[in-house]
C-alpha positions as CSV (number, residue, x, y, z in Angstrom):
1,M,6.1,-54.3,-67.9
2,N,5.3,-51.3,-65.7
3,K,6.8,-50.9,-62.2
4,L,3.6,-51.9,-60.5
5,S,3.4,-55.2,-62.4
6,A,7.1,-55.8,-61.6
7,A,6.5,-55.2,-57.9
8,L,3.5,-57.6,-57.9
9,L,5.6,-60.2,-59.7
10,V,8.4,-59.9,-57.0
11,V,5.8,-60.5,-54.3
12,V,4.3,-63.5,-56.1
13,L,7.7,-65.0,-56.8
14,A,9.0,-64.4,-53.3
15,T,6.0,-66.1,-51.6
16,P,7.0,-69.7,-52.5
17,L,10.6,-69.1,-51.5
18,T,9.5,-68.3,-47.9
19,A,8.4,-71.9,-47.4
20,Q,11.9,-73.2,-48.3
21,E,13.9,-70.7,-46.3
22,S,14.1,-69.8,-42.7
23,D,11.4,-67.6,-41.2
24,S,13.6,-64.5,-41.0
25,E,14.7,-64.8,-44.6
26,G,11.1,-65.3,-45.8
27,F,10.0,-62.3,-43.8
28,D,12.7,-60.2,-45.3
29,L,11.6,-61.2,-48.8
30,M,8.0,-60.4,-48.0
31,K,9.1,-57.1,-46.5
32,E,11.1,-56.2,-49.6
33,G,8.2,-57.3,-51.9
34,A,5.8,-55.1,-50.0
35,R,8.3,-52.2,-50.1
36,L,8.6,-52.6,-53.9
37,L,4.8,-52.8,-54.2
38,F,4.2,-49.6,-52.3
39,R,7.0,-47.8,-54.1
40,G,5.4,-48.8,-57.4
41,L,2.0,-47.7,-56.2
42,I,3.3,-44.3,-55.1
43,E,5.1,-43.8,-58.4
44,E,2.0,-44.8,-60.4
45,M,-0.4,-42.6,-58.3
46,G,2.0,-39.6,-58.1
47,P,0.7,-37.8,-61.2
48,A,-2.9,-38.4,-60.4
49,L,-2.4,-37.0,-56.9
50,E,-0.7,-33.9,-58.3
51,D,-3.6,-33.4,-60.6
52,L,-6.0,-33.8,-57.7
53,Q,-4.1,-31.2,-55.7
54,D,-4.2,-28.8,-58.7
55,L,-8.0,-29.3,-58.9
56,A,-8.4,-28.7,-55.2
57,E,-6.5,-25.4,-55.5
58,D,-8.6,-24.3,-58.4
59,L,-11.8,-25.2,-56.6
60,R,-10.8,-23.6,-53.2
61,P,-12.1,-20.1,-54.0
62,R,-15.4,-21.5,-55.5
63,I,-16.0,-23.6,-52.4
64,K,-15.3,-20.7,-50.1
65,D,-17.8,-18.5,-52.1
66,F,-20.4,-21.3,-51.9
67,A,-19.9,-21.7,-48.2
68,Q,-20.3,-17.9,-47.6
69,E,-23.4,-17.6,-49.8
70,M,-25.2,-20.9,-48.9
71,G,-24.0,-21.3,-45.3
72,P,-26.8,-19.3,-43.7
73,A,-29.5,-21.0,-45.8
74,L,-28.1,-24.5,-45.0
75,R,-28.0,-23.6,-41.3
76,D,-31.6,-22.5,-41.4
77,L,-32.6,-25.7,-43.3
78,M,-30.8,-27.9,-40.7
79,A,-32.7,-26.1,-38.0
80,E,-36.0,-26.9,-39.7
81,V,-35.4,-30.6,-40.2
82,D,-35.2,-32.7,-37.1
83,D,-34.6,-36.1,-38.6
84,W,-33.3,-36.4,-42.2
85,S,-34.2,-40.1,-42.3
86,L,-37.8,-39.1,-42.7
87,Y,-37.1,-37.7,-46.1
88,Y,-36.0,-39.0,-49.5
89,P,-32.9,-37.5,-51.1
90,P,-33.5,-34.2,-52.8
91,E,-34.8,-34.4,-56.4
92,M,-34.4,-31.8,-59.2
93,L,-37.6,-31.4,-61.3
94,P,-37.4,-30.6,-65.0
95,N,-38.2,-27.0,-64.3
96,G,-35.1,-26.7,-62.0
97,D,-37.0,-26.8,-58.7
98,I,-35.5,-29.0,-56.0
99,I,-37.9,-30.9,-53.7
100,M,-37.5,-33.1,-50.7
101,R,-40.2,-35.7,-50.5
102,R,-41.2,-36.8,-47.0
103,K,-41.6,-40.5,-46.5
104,T,-45.1,-41.8,-45.5
105,P,-45.7,-43.6,-42.2
106,E,-46.1,-46.9,-44.2
107,E,-42.7,-46.4,-45.8
108,L,-41.1,-45.7,-42.4
109,A,-42.6,-48.8,-40.7
110,P,-40.3,-51.8,-40.8
111,Q,-41.4,-54.4,-43.4
112,P,-41.9,-58.0,-42.5
113,G,-38.5,-59.8,-42.5
114,E,-36.6,-56.5,-42.4
115,E,-34.0,-56.2,-39.7
116,I,-34.4,-53.4,-37.2
117,E,-31.2,-51.6,-36.3
118,L,-30.6,-51.2,-32.6
């Protein structure tokens, strides 16, 4: 049984005891169960978080280069488009071109029965 399962078992087993004990003792058991649960989660997630940090460090130079190269182009694109909700998400065509289709007025009009956000 891994530590996370053990922590969950403690929480489940401690819950019925709280009905038989005083409020402070029951609260202490719940507090201890929650502490064990979170400790188990941290121990289980530790290696994954370390891997994620290593990946972020590896990607940092690439993201910086992307921002330096694409930043001006993205800024120009943002200046050209007033309302992004008028467009579908970008699509990549088989030849590698990327297009952004504009929605038609019929597609933008609320449909019968559709809620309108205020």
